[in-house]
C-alpha positions in Angstrom: 7.6 19.2 -27.5 8.3 17.3 -24.2 5.1 15.6 -22.6 6.3 14.2 -19.5 5.7 12.6 -15.9 7.5 14.5 -13.3 8.1 12.6 -9.9 8.3 14.3 -6.5 11.8 13.0 -5.4 13.2 13.1 -1.7 16.6 14.3 -2.9 17.9 18.0 -3.4 19.0 20.3 -5.9 19.6 23.9 -6.2 18.2 25.7 -9.1 17.6 29.7 -9.4 18.6 30.2 -6.1 16.4 27.8 -4.3 17.3 24.3 -2.8 14.4 22.0 -3.0 13.5 18.5 -3.8 13.9 17.4 -7.4 10.7 17.4 -9.3 12.4 14.9 -12.1 11.8 12.5 -14.8 12.5 9.2 -12.5 11.7 8.5 -9.1 14.1 8.5 -6.1 14.9 5.8 -3.6 14.3 7.6 -0.3 10.8 8.1 1.0 9.8 11.3 2.5 6.9 12.5 4.4 5.0 15.7 6.0 2.2 15.3 8.5 -0.1 17.8 10.1 -2.9 17.1 12.6 -5.6 18.9 14.8 -8.1 18.3 17.4 -11.5 16.6 16.8 -12.6 15.6 13.6 -12.1 18.0 10.9 -14.3 17.8 7.6 -11.4 17.9 5.4 -7.8 16.4 5.5 -5.5 16.5 2.2 -2.6 18.0 0.4 -2.8 21.5 -1.2 -0.1 22.5 -4.0 0.6 25.9 -5.6 2.5 25.9 -8.9 4.9 28.8 -9.9 7.5 29.8 -12.5 11.1 30.8 -10.9 13.2 32.7 -13.0 16.9 33.0 -12.8 17.0 35.8 -10.4 14.9 34.0 -7.8 11.4 35.9 -8.7 8.4 33.5 -8.6 5.0 34.0 -10.5 2.0 32.2 -9.4 0.3 29.9 -12.2 -2.3 28.3 -9.8 -3.2 25.6 -7.3 -4.9 22.6 -6.7 -5.7 20.1 -3.8 -6.8 16.6 -2.9 -9.3 16.0 -0.1 -10.4 13.3 2.3 -13.8 13.2 4.4 -12.7 10.0 6.2 -10.1 7.7 7.2 -8.1 6.2 4.4 -4.8 6.3 2.3 -3.4 5.9 -1.2 -2.9 8.0 -4.5 -5.6 10.5 -5.2 -5.5 12.4 -8.4 -6.6 16.0 -9.3 -6.7 17.7 -12.8 -5.2 21.2 -13.2 -5.3 23.6 -16.0 -1.8 24.9 -17.0 -2.0 28.3 -18.6 0.1 29.0 -21.7 3.2 31.1 -20.6 6.1 32.5 -22.1 9.3 31.5 -20.4 13.0 32.3 -20.7 15.4 29.4 -21.2 16.7 29.7 -17.5 13.1 29.4 -15.9 12.2 26.4 -13.6 8.9 25.3 -12.2 8.5 25.2 -8.5 5.4 23.3 -6.6 5.0 24.2 -3.1 2.8 22.0 -1.2 1.0 21.8 2.4 -0.3 18.7 4.3 -3.6 19.8 5.9 -5.9 18.8 8.8 -8.8 21.2 9.4 -7.2 24.7 9.6 -3.8 23.2 10.6 -1.0 23.2 7.6 2.4 21.8 7.5 4.7 22.8 4.7 6.2 20.2 2.5 9.7 21.0 1.2 9.4 22.7 -2.2 10.1 20.8 -5.6 11.8 22.1 -8.5 12.7 21.4 -12.0 15.9 21.8 -13.7 15.9 25.1 -16.0 13.7 24.0 -18.7 15.7 25.4 -21.8 12.5 26.5 -23.4 10.5 29.7 -24.3 6.9 28.5 -23.6 4.9 26.4 -21.4 1.8 24.8 -22.9 -1.7 25.4 -22.2 -2.7 21.6 -21.1 -4.2 19.9 -18.2 -1.8 18.3 -15.8 -2.9 15.6 -13.5 -1.4 15.6 -10.0 -1.2 12.3 -8.1 -0.7 12.8 -4.6 -0.3 10.2 -2.0 -2.1 11.1 1.3 -3.5 9.5 4.7 -6.1 10.5 6.8 -6.2 8.9 10.4 -8.4 9.6 13.4 -6.9 8.8 16.9 -9.8 8.4 19.1 -7.8 8.2 22.3 -6.2 11.5 21.7 -9.4 13.1 19.8 -6.9 13.9 17.0 -6.9 13.6 13.1 -3.5 13.2 11.2 -2.9 14.2 7.6 0.0 12.4 6.1 1.8 13.3 2.5 4.1 10.9 1.5 6.4 10.7 -1.7 9.9 10.1 -2.6 9.6 6.4 -3.8 7.6 4.2 -6.0 5.3 2.8 -3.2 4.0 6.2 -2.8 4.6 7.5 -6.4 3.4 11.1 -6.1 3.8 12.7 -9.3 2.5 15.1 -11.9 1.4 13.5 -15.4 1.3 15.5 -18.6 3.8 18.0 -17.9 4.2 19.8 -21.2 6.6 22.6 -22.4 8.1 23.3 -25.6 7.5 25.1 -29.0 4.6 27.3 -29.7 1.7 25.5 -31.7 2.1 26.7 -35.3 -0.2 29.6 -36.7 -3.4 28.9 -38.2 -3.3 28.6 -42.1 -6.5 29.9 -44.3 -6.1 29.1 -47.7 -2.3 29.0 -48.1 -1.7 32.0 -46.1 -1.4 32.4 -42.4 -4.1 34.6 -40.5 -1.3 37.2 -39.8 -0.2 37.4 -43.6 -4.0 37.7 -44.5 -4.6 40.5 -42.2 -1.4 42.1 -43.5 -2.7 42.0 -47.1 -5.9 43.4 -46.0 -4.4 46.4 -44.3 -2.1 46.8 -47.0 -4.8 47.2 -49.6 -6.3 50.0 -47.8 -3.2 51.9 -48.6 -2.8 51.0 -52.2 -3.8 53.7 -54.7 -7.5 53.5 -56.0 -5.9 52.4 -59.3 -4.2 49.2 -57.8 -7.2 48.2 -55.7 -9.4 48.4 -58.5 -7.9 48.2 -61.9 -9.3 49.8 -64.7 -11.4 47.7 -66.8 -10.7 48.1 -70.7 -13.8 47.2 -72.9 -13.1 44.6 -75.7 -14.0 45.8 -79.0 -16.0 43.2 -81.4 
């Protein structure tokens, strides 16, 4: 069962009909960024991400979303945990992350990120940790607040940790039988002849 760190790279690949930045096992060599800005001083700036399964036909299923926020000027990596649900996969499925940089009500989309086809039949129910490098900067001369999302090199190192997929966990075993086998035995017992369920007791003669 692979447990990986997936890096948000700046180089591209095409998987399941989508050309996107690579969500890969190593970091790339060139930085990239997306920025948004708004007038005044908003309550929040940050980065918001949505996670999808994308099949070989290009259909996407939303799994959930997460975000990091800043309330004042600053920069650097921020982390947020996201609970990945257990989902059945086709071996040709890939994971897509779509993100925006936001400042107040203004959003700027980031180029999407995509894995390779994962070649497995299950996405495991675990907690992923998103590390997203972002910056908030207020320009008092222009009265504008800027929000930056940077990725693609080790200096920014935006990534997802504990990215987990692979085999389903083994069934629970009680007393040597799996729960499924015990249930089958119980159900089968309802249909056995009475004499099989309760064998006749022959008294012993002394």
